[in-house]
C-alpha positions, 0 to 999 in steps of 0.5 A: 773413484770412477774407473773411466775418465769423466766426461760430465758432471752432474749435481743436484742443487738443494741439500747437494750443490748448496749449502743450507743457507743456498749459497755456495762457494763462487770463487772455488766453484769457478777454479774447479770448472775451469779445471772441467773446461780444460779437461773438457768435462761437461757440468749439468744442475740436475734439479727439481727446480724451475729453469729460471731459478736455476740460472739465477744461481750462475753466469753465462759465462760459467757453461751450465747445462740444465736438467731443470725440474726433474728432467723434464725442461733441458736446456743446453749451454747458452740456449734460453729455449729448451732442448727438450720438453714433454707433452702436456696430458690435459686429461691426466693434468685435470685428474690431478688437479681434482685431487689436489683442489679439493683438498686444499692441499698448496701445490705448484703446477709447471708448464713450459712457459712458467709455474702456476698457483692457485690464488687460494693458496696460502701465502706461506705456502706461497713462499715456498713455491717463490723460492724454487720458481722465480718464473710463477703466476697465481690464478683464479682457476687452474683448470683453464690450465690443464691443457699447459700442465706437464708437472706438479710439486706439493708443499706438506708437512708429512710427504710420507704420509701424503704419499700413502694417503693420495697417491693410490688415487693418482691418475697414471701419467704421474709417478709421485718422488719424495723430493725434499723434507716437505716436498713430493713432485708428480712427475710424468711418466718416463721422466725422471733425472736420468732420463734427462741426463741421458738425453743431454749426454746423447745430444753431446755424444757422452757415455754416462758410464764416464758420469759422476753425479751428486745428490741426497734425495729419492728424486736423485736416486735413478740418476745416481744409478745411472751414472759411472761414478755416483756420490750421495751427501753426508746429509742423504738418507741412509738408504741413498747412501748405501746405494752409491759409490761414494759419500761426500761431506755434507752440503753444509761443508761444501761436500760437492766441492770437497769431492771434486777438487780431489777426483778432477784432473 
């Protein structure tokens, strides 16, 4: 268990907090959330998913803060406007779009106002995008929106092959990271879950040495390494499990809730 008292709990969603069917035990969570409140512990959802999708999983009364889209967009408790959003880089966005559009690789592009997908994208890939991006528009000309795009994600059956084949050609403004079994995210340099979580912690005057974080994938690694006590799920890759302080039961077994029930004051 962490040596420091806990002031902040951060959880990834897919593969971590959520079960494989995208649900969680809400009654059990509410009991734990009340214990967190009584102890003055902040609760942060840190996910690659869009803010509006994440927000749909909770009630306003849950007092949740969000580090959405790998920490690119930060929302304080009860706020509908971001506490932080990255600056646009139109030239880098156009370079990224050149690769994705020329190879017809299914992708979603993120802006501060919502996400965009190209009109040529197959319906099955559009359905994937809708799962994680509830505020989503289909557009004919993605290049016309290059001045708004700050992040992107690719849907591919083989993320490792995609990384090997294309990522050496990416503009330097973006850092690729495997975010799921069929997902690769392109983060703006200097933006990841750890950076986003620290921005929120600094805003509240919390030292991340007093934080506990849960994750299951490679886009969680920086966050897991940045906190006082790190927990990987049993369903995480071995490399991730080897890098943390504790391994929790799998997301199918509500592993996050099990660990919190044990360690919360």
